All heavy atoms as TSV, in Angstrom:
chain	resi	resn	atom	element	x	y	z
A	1	MET	N	N	207.277	69.661	109.891
A	1	MET	CA	C	207.202	68.837	111.069
A	1	MET	C	C	208.587	68.778	111.708
A	1	MET	O	O	209.592	68.547	111.038
A	1	MET	CB	C	206.716	67.442	110.691
A	1	MET	CG	C	206.767	66.467	111.838
A	1	MET	SD	S	206.250	64.812	111.342
A	1	MET	CE	C	204.674	64.777	112.122
A	2	ALA	N	N	208.640	68.946	113.025
A	2	ALA	CA	C	209.908	68.891	113.753
A	2	ALA	C	C	210.332	67.444	113.952
A	2	ALA	O	O	209.501	66.571	114.171
A	2	ALA	CB	C	209.740	69.580	115.101
A	3	ARG	N	N	211.608	67.224	113.838
A	3	ARG	CA	C	212.137	65.885	114.081
A	3	ARG	C	C	212.325	65.683	115.578
A	3	ARG	O	O	212.670	66.613	116.299
A	3	ARG	CB	C	213.453	65.717	113.366
A	3	ARG	CG	C	213.306	65.881	111.865
A	3	ARG	CD	C	214.608	65.756	111.190
A	3	ARG	NE	N	214.804	64.330	110.889
A	3	ARG	CZ	C	215.872	63.841	110.300
A	3	ARG	NH1	N	216.846	64.642	109.957
A	3	ARG	NH2	N	215.980	62.570	110.043
A	4	ALA	N	N	212.095	64.492	116.031
A	4	ALA	CA	C	212.227	64.193	117.460
A	4	ALA	C	C	213.194	63.029	117.659
A	4	ALA	O	O	213.323	62.165	116.806
A	4	ALA	CB	C	210.870	63.838	118.044
A	5	VAL	N	N	213.848	63.040	118.772
A	5	VAL	CA	C	214.718	61.925	119.151
A	5	VAL	C	C	213.845	60.905	119.868
A	5	VAL	O	O	213.190	61.221	120.853
A	5	VAL	CB	C	215.860	62.396	120.071
A	5	VAL	CG1	C	216.682	61.218	120.568
A	5	VAL	CG2	C	216.734	63.395	119.341
A	6	THR	N	N	213.820	59.693	119.363
A	6	THR	CA	C	212.989	58.659	119.993
A	6	THR	C	C	213.804	57.726	120.872
A	6	THR	O	O	213.243	56.995	121.675
A	6	THR	CB	C	212.254	57.833	118.926
A	6	THR	OG1	O	213.212	57.249	118.050
A	6	THR	CG2	C	211.295	58.715	118.139
A	7	SER	N	N	215.102	57.735	120.715
A	7	SER	CA	C	215.962	56.934	121.584
A	7	SER	C	C	217.378	57.491	121.529
A	7	SER	O	O	217.755	58.178	120.588
A	7	SER	CB	C	215.961	55.470	121.145
A	7	SER	OG	O	216.544	55.357	119.865
A	8	ALA	N	N	218.122	57.178	122.549
A	8	ALA	CA	C	219.518	57.602	122.595
A	8	ALA	C	C	220.397	56.368	122.436
A	8	ALA	O	O	220.138	55.337	123.045
A	8	ALA	CB	C	219.810	58.283	123.920
A	9	LEU	N	N	221.399	56.477	121.601
A	9	LEU	CA	C	222.356	55.392	121.433
A	9	LEU	C	C	223.558	55.695	122.316
A	9	LEU	O	O	224.243	56.693	122.128
A	9	LEU	CB	C	222.789	55.267	119.968
A	9	LEU	CG	C	221.665	54.977	118.972
A	9	LEU	CD1	C	222.207	54.954	117.554
A	9	LEU	CD2	C	220.968	53.674	119.308
A	10	ILE	N	N	223.781	54.830	123.277
A	10	ILE	CA	C	224.857	55.053	124.233
A	10	ILE	C	C	225.960	54.044	123.970
A	10	ILE	O	O	225.708	52.849	123.888
A	10	ILE	CB	C	224.333	54.906	125.669
A	10	ILE	CG1	C	223.242	55.934	125.919
A	10	ILE	CG2	C	225.458	55.057	126.664
A	10	ILE	CD1	C	222.523	55.752	127.217
A	11	GLY	N	N	227.164	54.535	123.810
A	11	GLY	CA	C	228.282	53.637	123.592
A	11	GLY	C	C	229.385	54.334	122.840
A	11	GLY	O	O	229.302	55.518	122.525
A	12	PRO	N	N	230.427	53.576	122.550
A	12	PRO	CA	C	231.565	54.172	121.849
A	12	PRO	C	C	231.220	54.510	120.401
A	12	PRO	O	O	230.394	53.854	119.786
A	12	PRO	CB	C	232.625	53.066	121.918
A	12	PRO	CG	C	231.835	51.810	122.049
A	12	PRO	CD	C	230.614	52.171	122.830
A	13	ARG	N	N	231.856	55.552	119.903
A	13	ARG	CA	C	231.646	55.970	118.524
A	13	ARG	C	C	232.723	55.421	117.608
A	13	ARG	O	O	232.508	55.214	116.428
A	13	ARG	CB	C	231.608	57.503	118.458
A	13	ARG	CG	C	231.221	58.084	117.102
A	13	ARG	CD	C	231.092	59.591	117.122
A	13	ARG	NE	N	232.236	60.278	117.681
A	13	ARG	CZ	C	233.352	60.578	117.033
A	13	ARG	NH1	N	233.489	60.254	115.778
A	13	ARG	NH2	N	234.336	61.206	117.638
A	14	THR	N	N	233.899	55.171	118.166
A	14	THR	CA	C	235.015	54.677	117.350
A	14	THR	C	C	235.571	53.390	117.960
A	14	THR	O	O	235.323	53.083	119.129
A	14	THR	CB	C	236.146	55.715	117.285
A	14	THR	OG1	O	236.697	55.861	118.605
A	14	THR	CG2	C	235.666	57.057	116.759
A	15	MET	N	N	236.358	52.666	117.188
A	15	MET	CA	C	236.997	51.456	117.704
A	15	MET	C	C	237.975	51.798	118.830
A	15	MET	O	O	238.099	51.047	119.796
A	15	MET	CB	C	237.724	50.713	116.586
A	15	MET	CG	C	236.791	50.025	115.609
A	15	MET	SD	S	235.643	48.860	116.392
A	15	MET	CE	C	236.771	47.572	116.901
A	16	GLU	N	N	238.639	52.934	118.745
A	16	GLU	CA	C	239.556	53.346	119.804
A	16	GLU	C	C	238.811	53.554	121.112
A	16	GLU	O	O	239.284	53.157	122.177
A	16	GLU	CB	C	240.291	54.633	119.404
A	16	GLU	CG	C	241.289	54.444	118.278
A	16	GLU	CD	C	240.632	54.383	116.890
A	16	GLU	OE1	O	239.470	54.792	116.707
A	16	GLU	OE2	O	241.314	53.888	115.966
A	17	GLN	N	N	237.627	54.174	121.048
A	17	GLN	CA	C	236.819	54.358	122.248
A	17	GLN	C	C	236.376	53.009	122.813
A	17	GLN	O	O	236.390	52.797	124.028
A	17	GLN	CB	C	235.599	55.229	121.942
A	17	GLN	CG	C	235.935	56.667	121.663
A	17	GLN	CD	C	234.715	57.474	121.218
A	17	GLN	OE1	O	233.663	56.934	120.917
A	17	GLN	NE2	N	234.886	58.783	121.173
A	18	LEU	N	N	236.002	52.084	121.942
A	18	LEU	CA	C	235.587	50.755	122.381
A	18	LEU	C	C	236.727	50.052	123.108
A	18	LEU	O	O	236.542	49.521	124.203
A	18	LEU	CB	C	235.124	49.913	121.195
A	18	LEU	CG	C	234.802	48.448	121.521
A	18	LEU	CD1	C	233.648	48.353	122.498
A	18	LEU	CD2	C	234.516	47.673	120.249
A	19	HIS	N	N	237.908	50.066	122.532
A	19	HIS	CA	C	239.055	49.406	123.159
A	19	HIS	C	C	239.398	50.043	124.507
A	19	HIS	O	O	239.747	49.336	125.456
A	19	HIS	CB	C	240.264	49.412	122.229
A	19	HIS	CG	C	240.091	48.518	121.047
A	19	HIS	ND1	N	239.892	47.163	121.143
A	19	HIS	CD2	C	240.062	48.790	119.727
A	19	HIS	CE1	C	239.761	46.638	119.944
A	19	HIS	NE2	N	239.852	47.613	119.055
A	20	ALA	N	N	239.293	51.353	124.607
A	20	ALA	CA	C	239.564	52.040	125.873
A	20	ALA	C	C	238.549	51.640	126.931
A	20	ALA	O	O	238.900	51.443	128.097
A	20	ALA	CB	C	239.543	53.556	125.657
A	21	GLN	N	N	237.289	51.493	126.539
A	21	GLN	CA	C	236.257	51.097	127.495
A	21	GLN	C	C	236.411	49.643	127.909
A	21	GLN	O	O	236.234	49.297	129.077
A	21	GLN	CB	C	234.868	51.354	126.918
A	21	GLN	CG	C	234.563	52.830	126.791
A	21	GLN	CD	C	233.218	53.100	126.136
A	21	GLN	OE1	O	232.454	52.206	125.830
A	21	GLN	NE2	N	232.941	54.373	125.913
A	22	LEU	N	N	236.747	48.769	126.977
A	22	LEU	CA	C	236.922	47.355	127.297
A	22	LEU	C	C	238.083	47.146	128.262
A	22	LEU	O	O	238.047	46.235	129.089
A	22	LEU	CB	C	237.133	46.538	126.025
A	22	LEU	CG	C	235.927	46.425	125.100
A	22	LEU	CD1	C	236.318	45.701	123.816
A	22	LEU	CD2	C	234.770	45.721	125.789
A	23	ALA	N	N	239.091	47.981	128.171
A	23	ALA	CA	C	240.237	47.859	129.062
A	23	ALA	C	C	239.866	48.123	130.518
A	23	ALA	O	O	240.573	47.691	131.430
A	23	ALA	CB	C	241.343	48.825	128.617
A	24	CYS	N	N	238.772	48.784	130.764
A	24	CYS	CA	C	238.333	49.094	132.129
A	24	CYS	C	C	237.474	47.982	132.727
A	24	CYS	O	O	237.098	48.057	133.897
A	24	CYS	CB	C	237.541	50.397	132.137
A	24	CYS	SG	S	238.513	51.820	131.645
A	25	GLY	N	N	237.162	46.964	131.955
A	25	GLY	CA	C	236.253	45.922	132.410
A	25	GLY	C	C	236.715	45.147	133.624
A	25	GLY	O	O	235.906	44.660	134.409
A	26	ASP	N	N	238.023	45.038	133.839
A	26	ASP	CA	C	238.523	44.281	134.980
A	26	ASP	C	C	238.968	45.174	136.137
A	26	ASP	O	O	239.574	44.720	137.088
A	26	ASP	CB	C	239.671	43.370	134.548
A	26	ASP	CG	C	240.831	44.133	133.932
A	26	ASP	OD1	O	240.716	45.350	133.740
A	26	ASP	OD2	O	241.854	43.480	133.646
A	27	ARG	N	N	238.626	46.437	136.058
A	27	ARG	CA	C	238.989	47.370	137.120
A	27	ARG	C	C	238.167	47.070	138.375
A	27	ARG	O	O	236.972	46.840	138.304
A	27	ARG	CB	C	238.739	48.803	136.683
A	27	ARG	CG	C	239.077	49.797	137.781
A	27	ARG	CD	C	239.375	51.123	137.283
A	27	ARG	NE	N	240.478	51.048	136.338
A	27	ARG	CZ	C	241.147	52.092	135.940
A	27	ARG	NH1	N	240.826	53.273	136.374
A	27	ARG	NH2	N	242.128	51.980	135.086
A	28	VAL	N	N	238.808	47.078	139.522
A	28	VAL	CA	C	238.148	46.829	140.798
A	28	VAL	C	C	238.250	48.101	141.634
A	28	VAL	O	O	239.344	48.637	141.831
A	28	VAL	CB	C	238.812	45.646	141.541
A	28	VAL	CG1	C	238.170	45.455	142.899
A	28	VAL	CG2	C	238.716	44.385	140.702
A	29	LEU	N	N	237.103	48.574	142.112
A	29	LEU	CA	C	237.098	49.778	142.940
A	29	LEU	C	C	237.435	49.398	144.377
A	29	LEU	O	O	236.970	48.384	144.889
A	29	LEU	CB	C	235.732	50.453	142.882
A	29	LEU	CG	C	235.263	50.897	141.493
A	29	LEU	CD1	C	233.875	51.517	141.575
A	29	LEU	CD2	C	236.241	51.862	140.866
A	30	SER	N	N	238.217	50.229	145.035
A	30	SER	CA	C	238.612	49.956	146.418
A	30	SER	C	C	237.415	50.111	147.352
A	30	SER	O	O	236.450	50.811	147.049
A	30	SER	CB	C	239.714	50.923	146.842
A	30	SER	OG	O	239.189	52.240	146.972
A	31	GLY	N	N	237.493	49.452	148.491
A	31	GLY	CA	C	236.443	49.588	149.497
A	31	GLY	C	C	236.287	51.025	149.952
A	31	GLY	O	O	235.182	51.498	150.202
A	32	GLU	N	N	237.401	51.745	150.040
A	32	GLU	CA	C	237.371	53.156	150.437
A	32	GLU	C	C	236.566	53.985	149.433
A	32	GLU	O	O	235.742	54.822	149.813
A	32	GLU	CB	C	238.800	53.680	150.540
A	32	GLU	CG	C	238.899	55.123	150.966
A	32	GLU	CD	C	240.350	55.562	151.066
A	32	GLU	OE1	O	241.120	54.909	151.801
A	32	GLU	OE2	O	240.700	56.557	150.399
A	33	LEU	N	N	236.794	53.749	148.144
A	33	LEU	CA	C	236.066	54.487	147.116
A	33	LEU	C	C	234.582	54.110	147.132
A	33	LEU	O	O	233.717	54.983	147.030
A	33	LEU	CB	C	236.661	54.234	145.736
A	33	LEU	CG	C	235.981	54.953	144.576
A	33	LEU	CD1	C	235.960	56.464	144.789
A	33	LEU	CD2	C	236.657	54.612	143.266
A	34	LEU	N	N	234.283	52.816	147.287
A	34	LEU	CA	C	232.870	52.403	147.348
A	34	LEU	C	C	232.172	53.000	148.572
A	34	LEU	O	O	231.011	53.398	148.491
A	34	LEU	CB	C	232.778	50.872	147.366
A	34	LEU	CG	C	233.200	50.182	146.073
A	34	LEU	CD1	C	233.239	48.678	146.274
A	34	LEU	CD2	C	232.292	50.554	144.925
A	35	ASP	N	N	232.883	53.097	149.700
A	35	ASP	CA	C	232.306	53.740	150.886
A	35	ASP	C	C	231.997	55.203	150.611
A	35	ASP	O	O	230.951	55.716	151.014
A	35	ASP	CB	C	233.267	53.638	152.075
A	35	ASP	CG	C	233.365	52.231	152.624
A	35	ASP	OD1	O	232.449	51.414	152.363
A	35	ASP	OD2	O	234.361	51.950	153.331
A	36	ARG	N	N	232.902	55.875	149.918
A	36	ARG	CA	C	232.689	57.297	149.587
A	36	ARG	C	C	231.488	57.461	148.668
A	36	ARG	O	O	230.681	58.364	148.855
A	36	ARG	CB	C	233.956	57.863	148.929
A	36	ARG	CG	C	233.838	59.306	148.566
A	36	ARG	CD	C	233.694	60.199	149.796
A	36	ARG	NE	N	233.510	61.559	149.372
A	36	ARG	CZ	C	232.426	62.297	149.634
A	36	ARG	NH1	N	231.462	61.808	150.367
A	36	ARG	NH2	N	232.331	63.520	149.181
A	37	ILE	N	N	231.354	56.561	147.682
A	37	ILE	CA	C	230.195	56.610	146.785
A	37	ILE	C	C	228.921	56.396	147.580
A	37	ILE	O	O	227.925	57.104	147.393
A	37	ILE	CB	C	230.347	55.562	145.664
A	37	ILE	CG1	C	231.486	55.955	144.721
A	37	ILE	CG2	C	229.030	55.408	144.891
A	37	ILE	CD1	C	231.881	54.877	143.741
A	38	ASP	N	N	228.925	55.435	148.520
A	38	ASP	CA	C	227.742	55.172	149.345
A	38	ASP	C	C	227.384	56.352	150.242
A	38	ASP	O	O	226.225	56.541	150.603
A	38	ASP	CB	C	227.934	53.915	150.187
A	38	ASP	CG	C	227.812	52.648	149.366
A	38	ASP	OD1	O	227.240	52.716	148.253
A	38	ASP	OD2	O	228.283	51.590	149.830
A	39	GLU	N	N	228.374	57.156	150.623
A	39	GLU	CA	C	228.088	58.372	151.400
A	39	GLU	C	C	227.283	59.357	150.568
A	39	GLU	O	O	226.454	60.088	151.086
A	39	GLU	CB	C	229.383	59.037	151.861
A	39	GLU	CG	C	230.103	58.296	152.953
A	39	GLU	CD	C	231.441	58.947	153.268
A	39	GLU	OE1	O	231.657	60.131	152.900
A	39	GLU	OE2	O	232.281	58.270	153.879
A	40	ILE	N	N	227.556	59.386	149.274
A	40	ILE	CA	C	226.871	60.310	148.378
A	40	ILE	C	C	225.492	59.779	148.011
A	40	ILE	O	O	224.503	60.494	148.105
A	40	ILE	CB	C	227.722	60.566	147.108
A	40	ILE	CG1	C	229.058	61.210	147.504
A	40	ILE	CG2	C	226.967	61.429	146.110
A	40	ILE	CD1	C	230.080	61.241	146.399
A	41	VAL	N	N	225.422	58.516	147.607
A	41	VAL	CA	C	224.162	57.878	147.225
A	41	VAL	C	C	224.205	56.439	147.733
A	41	VAL	O	O	225.031	55.644	147.290
A	41	VAL	CB	C	223.958	57.853	145.688
A	41	VAL	CG1	C	222.668	57.146	145.330
A	41	VAL	CG2	C	223.977	59.250	145.124
A	42	ALA	N	N	223.323	56.125	148.658
A	42	ALA	CA	C	223.295	54.778	149.227
A	42	ALA	C	C	222.971	53.745	148.148
A	42	ALA	O	O	222.175	53.995	147.247
A	42	ALA	CB	C	222.264	54.706	150.344
A	43	SER	N	N	223.587	52.576	148.257
A	43	SER	CA	C	223.360	51.501	147.306
A	43	SER	C	C	221.884	51.109	147.297
A	43	SER	O	O	221.266	50.932	148.342
A	43	SER	CB	C	224.217	50.295	147.697
A	43	SER	OG	O	224.010	49.249	146.806
A	44	GLY	N	N	221.320	50.988	146.103
A	44	GLY	CA	C	219.915	50.598	145.968
A	44	GLY	C	C	218.911	51.724	146.078
A	44	GLY	O	O	217.718	51.507	145.956
A	45	ARG	N	N	219.365	52.941	146.274
A	45	ARG	CA	C	218.466	54.081	146.421
A	45	ARG	C	C	217.991	54.567	145.061
A	45	ARG	O	O	218.765	54.660	144.113
A	45	ARG	CB	C	219.191	55.216	147.132
A	45	ARG	CG	C	218.319	56.430	147.321
A	45	ARG	CD	C	219.017	57.456	148.177
A	45	ARG	NE	N	218.223	58.661	148.159
A	45	ARG	CZ	C	218.728	59.873	148.185
A	45	ARG	NH1	N	220.019	60.041	148.264
A	45	ARG	NH2	N	217.954	60.915	148.161
A	46	THR	N	N	216.712	54.894	144.968
A	46	THR	CA	C	216.150	55.440	143.734
A	46	THR	C	C	216.319	56.956	143.761
A	46	THR	O	O	215.800	57.632	144.641
A	46	THR	CB	C	214.661	55.072	143.597
A	46	THR	OG1	O	214.559	53.659	143.561
A	46	THR	CG2	C	214.062	55.661	142.342
A	47	ILE	N	N	217.055	57.487	142.810
A	47	ILE	CA	C	217.321	58.922	142.746
A	47	ILE	C	C	216.177	59.664	142.070
A	47	ILE	O	O	215.759	60.717	142.510
A	47	ILE	CB	C	218.627	59.189	141.959
A	47	ILE	CG1	C	219.801	58.472	142.618
A	47	ILE	CG2	C	218.904	60.667	141.823
A	47	ILE	CD1	C	220.118	58.934	144.004
A	48	ARG	N	N	215.667	59.100	141.009
A	48	ARG	CA	C	214.632	59.752	140.211
A	48	ARG	C	C	213.283	59.103	140.521
A	48	ARG	O	O	213.071	57.930	140.221
A	48	ARG	CB	C	214.979	59.586	138.728
A	48	ARG	CG	C	214.075	60.303	137.795
A	48	ARG	CD	C	214.637	60.190	136.362
A	48	ARG	NE	N	213.676	60.683	135.427
A	48	ARG	CZ	C	212.954	59.929	134.611
A	48	ARG	NH1	N	213.095	58.621	134.614
A	48	ARG	NH2	N	212.098	60.466	133.786
A	49	PRO	N	N	212.341	59.825	141.143
A	49	PRO	CA	C	211.049	59.252	141.521
A	49	PRO	C	C	210.313	58.549	140.381
A	49	PRO	O	O	209.638	57.542	140.605
A	49	PRO	CB	C	210.252	60.450	142.031
A	49	PRO	CG	C	211.291	61.422	142.491
A	49	PRO	CD	C	212.453	61.225	141.543
A	50	ALA	N	N	210.470	59.022	139.161
A	50	ALA	CA	C	209.786	58.395	138.028
A	50	ALA	C	C	210.282	56.969	137.788
A	50	ALA	O	O	209.626	56.179	137.122
A	50	ALA	CB	C	209.962	59.237	136.769
A	51	ASP	N	N	211.464	56.628	138.331
A	51	ASP	CA	C	212.022	55.290	138.156
A	51	ASP	C	C	211.661	54.343	139.304
A	51	ASP	O	O	212.099	53.199	139.323
A	51	ASP	CB	C	213.544	55.355	138.044
A	51	ASP	CG	C	213.992	56.062	136.785
A	51	ASP	OD1	O	213.236	56.046	135.794
A	51	ASP	OD2	O	215.099	56.628	136.790
A	52	ALA	N	N	210.893	54.808	140.264
A	52	ALA	CA	C	210.599	54.015	141.457
A	52	ALA	C	C	209.868	52.717	141.136
A	52	ALA	O	O	209.945	51.757	141.892
A	52	ALA	CB	C	209.793	54.849	142.450
A	53	HIS	N	N	209.154	52.647	140.038
A	53	HIS	CA	C	208.418	51.434	139.677
A	53	HIS	C	C	209.335	50.324	139.179
A	53	HIS	O	O	208.984	49.159	139.195
A	53	HIS	CB	C	207.379	51.747	138.597
A	53	HIS	CG	C	208.013	52.068	137.274
A	53	HIS	ND1	N	208.576	53.297	137.009
A	53	HIS	CD2	C	208.221	51.312	136.179
A	53	HIS	CE1	C	209.079	53.283	135.787
A	53	HIS	NE2	N	208.883	52.090	135.257
A	54	ALA	N	N	210.520	50.679	138.746
A	54	ALA	CA	C	211.447	49.687	138.188
A	54	ALA	C	C	212.271	49.089	139.323
A	54	ALA	O	O	213.033	49.778	139.982
A	54	ALA	CB	C	212.357	50.351	137.163
A	55	VAL	N	N	212.107	47.809	139.557
A	55	VAL	CA	C	212.836	47.136	140.625
A	55	VAL	C	C	213.950	46.299	140.013
A	55	VAL	O	O	213.699	45.433	139.185
A	55	VAL	CB	C	211.885	46.233	141.446
A	55	VAL	CG1	C	212.642	45.503	142.524
A	55	VAL	CG2	C	210.756	47.061	142.030
A	56	ASN	N	N	215.169	46.583	140.416
A	56	ASN	CA	C	216.319	45.854	139.913
A	56	ASN	C	C	216.702	44.787	140.936
A	56	ASN	O	O	217.169	45.103	142.024
A	56	ASN	CB	C	217.486	46.800	139.688
A	56	ASN	CG	C	218.677	46.127	139.068
A	56	ASN	OD1	O	218.821	44.910	139.114
A	56	ASN	ND2	N	219.558	46.922	138.508
A	57	PRO	N	N	216.515	43.496	140.613
A	57	PRO	CA	C	216.822	42.445	141.585
A	57	PRO	C	C	218.302	42.400	141.978
A	57	PRO	O	O	218.645	41.915	143.045
A	57	PRO	CB	C	216.405	41.157	140.874
A	57	PRO	CG	C	216.285	41.504	139.434
A	57	PRO	CD	C	216.022	42.971	139.355
A	58	ALA	N	N	219.165	42.944	141.145
A	58	ALA	CA	C	220.590	42.965	141.473
A	58	ALA	C	C	220.894	43.886	142.646
A	58	ALA	O	O	221.963	43.817	143.239
A	58	ALA	CB	C	221.398	43.386	140.258
A	59	LEU	N	N	219.966	44.760	143.000
A	59	LEU	CA	C	220.183	45.676	144.115
A	59	LEU	C	C	219.549	45.176	145.403
A	59	LEU	O	O	219.541	45.872	146.406
A	59	LEU	CB	C	219.628	47.069	143.764
A	59	LEU	CG	C	220.347	47.762	142.619
A	59	LEU	CD1	C	219.682	49.089	142.312
A	59	LEU	CD2	C	221.812	47.964	142.932
A	60	GLY	N	N	219.023	43.958	145.378
A	60	GLY	CA	C	218.434	43.392	146.574
A	60	GLY	C	C	219.510	43.180	147.652
A	60	GLY	O	O	220.687	43.040	147.339
A	61	PRO	N	N	219.120	43.132	148.919
A	61	PRO	CA	C	220.097	42.995	150.004
A	61	PRO	C	C	221.050	41.812	149.832
A	61	PRO	O	O	222.214	41.914	150.144
A	61	PRO	CB	C	219.223	42.819	151.234
A	61	PRO	CG	C	217.936	43.467	150.884
A	61	PRO	CD	C	217.765	43.250	149.395
A	62	ALA	N	N	220.559	40.692	149.294
A	62	ALA	CA	C	221.414	39.517	149.185
A	62	ALA	C	C	222.435	39.622	148.065
A	62	ALA	O	O	223.406	38.879	148.045
A	62	ALA	CB	C	220.538	38.287	148.950
A	63	SER	N	N	222.245	40.539	147.151
A	63	SER	CA	C	223.147	40.574	145.994
A	63	SER	C	C	223.769	41.941	145.760
A	63	SER	O	O	224.185	42.243	144.659
A	63	SER	CB	C	222.379	40.129	144.747
A	63	SER	OG	O	221.275	40.978	144.529
A	64	ARG	N	N	223.849	42.761	146.778
A	64	ARG	CA	C	224.508	44.048	146.593
A	64	ARG	C	C	225.964	43.840	146.267
A	64	ARG	O	O	226.524	42.767	146.472
A	64	ARG	CB	C	224.345	44.899	147.851
A	64	ARG	CG	C	222.896	45.354	148.000
A	64	ARG	CD	C	222.801	46.620	148.801
A	64	ARG	NE	N	221.449	47.117	148.733
A	64	ARG	CZ	C	220.668	47.303	149.783
A	64	ARG	NH1	N	221.118	47.051	150.998
A	64	ARG	NH2	N	219.451	47.752	149.638
A	65	ARG	N	N	226.628	44.846	145.779
A	65	ARG	CA	C	227.963	44.679	145.223
A	65	ARG	C	C	229.018	44.270	146.237
A	65	ARG	O	O	230.119	43.917	145.884
A	65	ARG	CB	C	228.395	45.954	144.516
A	65	ARG	CG	C	228.654	47.116	145.447
A	65	ARG	CD	C	229.123	48.316	144.635
A	65	ARG	NE	N	229.465	49.397	145.482
A	65	ARG	CZ	C	228.617	50.344	145.865
A	65	ARG	NH1	N	227.384	50.319	145.450
A	65	ARG	NH2	N	229.008	51.314	146.649
A	66	ARG	N	N	228.727	44.333	147.513
A	66	ARG	CA	C	229.713	43.906	148.513
A	66	ARG	C	C	229.150	42.830	149.390
A	66	ARG	O	O	228.047	42.696	149.679
A	66	ARG	CB	C	230.104	45.059	149.408
A	66	ARG	CG	C	230.738	46.190	148.669
A	66	ARG	CD	C	231.328	47.124	149.648
A	66	ARG	NE	N	230.832	48.453	149.372
A	66	ARG	CZ	C	231.155	49.494	150.080
A	66	ARG	NH1	N	231.913	49.361	151.113
A	66	ARG	NH2	N	230.721	50.660	149.770
């Protein structure tokens, strides 16, 4: 019988990786960078059609990141 992956574990593998990721928690992206990201993919847009059923309230017009 073939083994299958039933879930993916996403996150740091070592304490050093964890500390490096935690250090980025207070990083603020500039308005210029956020505008560039929005040019590529508009905020709140569903990229993968299979995910269209999942509605994230954080992406609603009243609570977008800006």
